[in-house]
N, C-alpha and C positions, 0 to 999 in steps of 0.2 A: 374337621376331623383331626383327632389326636395323632400326632406324628409318632413314628417308631421311636425316635429319640426321646420323646416325652414319656412314652410308655416304659422305656428302659430306665429312665431316671426315676420314675415313680416306683418301679419294681425294686430298684436298688435302695431307695429310701425306706420302703416297707421292710426290706430284708434287714437293714441296719436297725430299724425300730424293733424288729423281732429279736435281734441279737441283744440289743440293749435291755429289752424287757426280760429276756431269759437271764441275763447277767444280774439284773436288779432282783429278780426272784430268787436267784441262788444266794446272793448276798443277804437278802432278807431271811432266807431259811437258815443260813449259817449264824446269823445274829440272834436267832430265836431261843437258843439254849446254851448251857454250859458245855465245855469240851472236856473229854477224858482222853489223855494221851497214854496209851498202854505200851509199856516196854516189858518184854518177857524175861527180864533178868533182874537181879537184886539192885538196890540203890548203890551208887558209887561207880566211878569209871566214866569213860568218854560217852558211852551210849546213854547213860542216865543224865549226864550233863547236857548232852545234845537235846534230849527229850524235854528237859526242864526249860531250856532256853526257847525251844519251839513253843511249848505251852504258854510261856510268858508272851511271846510274840503274837500268838493267836488271841490271847486274852485282850491285849491292847488293840489288835486289829478289829475285833468284833465286839469289844466292850462287854465281854462275858468272862465268867470264871472259867479257868482252865487248870486242870489238875493232872499230875502224872501218877499213874497207877503202875507200880512195879509188881508184876505177877510172875515170879520165877517158877521153875519146875518143868519136868518133862522135856528137857532140852529145848525149851522155848514153846512147847506145844500148848501148855496151859494158858499162857497169855494170848497166844494166837486164837485159841478156842473162845476165850472171852470176847475178843473182837468179832470173831465170826458170828457169834450169837447175839451181838448187840444190834440195836436199831440202825438200819442203813440210811442215816440222814446226814452223815458228814460230821457228827459230833463225837464219835468214838473212833480214834485213829490208832494205828499201830506203827511204832518206830522199831525197826528190826534189822539185824545184820544180814549180810548176803547169804551166809551159810544156811540159815533157817529157811530161806526161800528156794535156794538152788542146789544145796548139797543134801540136806536132810530128807527130801522126798525120795531120793534113791538110797541113801545110807540107812535110814530107819525102816526096818521090815514092815512095821505097822504105822507108818506115818499117817496121821488121821485126816489129812487135808488134801484137796486138790487146789493148789495155790491159785491157778487161773480161774477156777469156778467159785472158790470160797472168798476170794479177796479181789479188790480192785486196786491196781497200781495207781498211785497219785503222782509221786515224784521221787526221784533219788535225791537224798539230802546232801550227802558228802561221800567222798572216797579218800582213801589213804593207801599208799603202797606198802607192800611187804618187802622184806629184804633177806637175802641169803647171807648169813654171817658165819664167821669162823673164829675160834679161839686163836690168838696169835701163836700159841705153842704148836699149832698144827702145821704152820709154815705156809698155809694157803693165803695167797694174795689176790688171786683172780679166780673166776669161774673155771677157766681153762686148767688151772692147777688141780682143782677138785676132780674134773673129768679125767685128766691124765692119770691121777693116782687111783681113781675108782676103776679105770680100765686095766691098770696094772695089777690091782689087788681087788678083784670083784668080790663083793660081799663082806669086805673087811672094814669099810668105813661106816660110821653111824651118824644119823642126824636126829635131833630131838624135836618134839612137838608138844603142844599143850594138851594133847590127848588123842586117842584113837578116833579117827573120823573127823577131827577138827579141821577147820579151813586151812590151818597151817600145815597139818599133816598132808592134806590133799595137795597143797601147793608143792610140798616136797616130792610127792609121788609123781606129779606132773613133770617136775624137773627131771626125775629119773627117766621117765618115758621119753621126753624130748631130747635128752642128752644121750640116751642109750646106755645108761650105766646101772649098776647094781649096788646100791648103798642101803644099809639096814635102818629101819625106823625104830626109835625108842620113844614110847608114849609115856608122857608124864601126866599127873593129875593137876593140870593148870600150867599157865605160862611161867609163874614165879619159880617153881622148882626146876623147870626146864632151863630157864635162863641162869639160875644159880649153878647148875651143873655145867652149862656152857662156859660160864665165867671161870669156873674152877678147872676146866679142861677135861672133865669127865667124859664129855662128848665133844667132838670137834666142830660140829655143824648144827645149824638150826635156821629155819625160816621163821622170821618174827615180824611183828608190826613195827614199821619204821619209827613212829613217835616214841614207842616204848624203848626201842633199842638205841635211839640216837645219842642219849647221854653216854652210854657205854662205848659207842663208836667214837664219839668226840674225845673221850678220855683215853682212848687207845686200848681199852680193855677188850674190845672186840674189833674184828676186821670186817667191814662191809664189802661183800663180794659182788653182789648184783641185785638191782631192784627187779621185782616181779611185776613190772608195769610197762606200758607201751612207751612211756617217755620218762625223762628224769624228773625228780621232784624238785620244785622250787625251794623246798625246805632243806634239801640236801643235794645241791646241784653237782657235787663232785662224785657222787656214786653212780656208776654207769648201770644201764639196764642189762638184763639178761640178753636181750636181742642184740645189743651192741657187742656182746661177747660171743655171738654165734649160736645162741639158743633162743630163737625168736618165739617159740610157742609158749613160753612161760610167762603169761600175762595173768596175774592173780592179785588184783587189788582187793583190799577190804572196803566194803561200802555199806552204807546204811540207807534203807528205803522207808518211805511213808506209804502205808496201805490203809484202805478203808474196807468195810464189809461189802461183800457182793450185794448188788442191788442198789448201791448208793447212786442217785441220779447223776447222769453224765454232766449236766450243767453245774452241779454242786462240786463234782470232782474237778472239773476244769477251773472253777473259781478258787478252790482250795490250792490247786497247783500254781495258779497265778499269784495268789496272795502269799503262799509260802515262799515263792521265789523272791518276792519283795522283802519278806522277813529275813531271809538268808543274806540279803544284800546289805543289811544294816551293819554299822561299824562294829558293834559288839560281837556279831557273828563272825565277822572277818577276823577279829582278834582271837576269838575262840578257835577258829579253823587253823590259824597260824600257830597257836600254842599247842594244838594237837597234831600238827602235821597233816591236816586235812585240806581238801580242796572241794569246792562245790562242783557238782557235775550236773549240767543242765540236760537232764533226761526225764521227760515227763510223760505221764499217762500211757498212751498207746506205744510210744517208743520205749518207755520203761518196761511195759508189759512184754514187748517183744524181746527185750534184752534179758529179762528173767527167763523166758522160754529158752533162749539160746544158751544161756549159762547153765540151766538145768540139764539140757541135753549134753553139753560139753562135759560137765562133771560126772554125769551118769556113765559116760564112756570110760573115764579114768577109774571110777569106783568099781565098775564091773570088770575092767581089764586087770585091775590089781586085786580084785576080790577083797575089797576093804569092807569091814563091818564095824559095828559099834561095840562088839564084844572085846 
């Protein structure tokens, strides 16, 4: 008679064989056709560079052609729509910033997608902190300086952003909520004019992306007040977080995610997440992350999907409380 121990051993062996078979099937599926990596913004910049490096990594991993398709327009919705309508076989992927997945669903009155129903979260690719900065002429050296002045002169301080409803605008609004202050928002048409006015002293404050701002900080043209992240950045270890300065709720990193169309088989998604993780660990990616002030964030599939849901709910509260619109 077969012993219980033998039966358990056989069951374990068959389970491992099934897992290996599923993995092999997923690898075979992914090796069967070319890849298209869609990014919903024009060529140029960190997002485009990240997409091209990922496409190159996929091409080498699966011995297939991999191209980047820049599909700008509609605040990212045109590119998202192309991926949603594509075949759900793992060969058309979306590289996209946080705001398009977690802010726009509330911010845009006619946002055309249900992120959780129309897309599958594969993995988070990278994250980078934002930073509250001041022009030196303002006299601000710490977050506490800003809060003190704002409470003494409610409504008289201004902060710039790259546009109404942008992630940087929302970060500034969250800072206002958490610090209990009233400072006025000035929306610009992009980061460049906002940074130029900050450098000129036309506006005293701005929340910006750390890699973009770091040269100005290091040159002394801007003062870094506090990172909007849960911990200090290895790329700028001397800049304290907001939490270290008494405002713990302002955790607003910028991040980029990898998504696939809804209906992509779970074994294919799991294989993609595993292989993309290996691609991101390669030396050229490490150097790229370092140059861009980015850090890989190991958040995959179900955990990443849960994070998107949590962030969407968090930003919805801020947007509705502040009555922020795209207009």
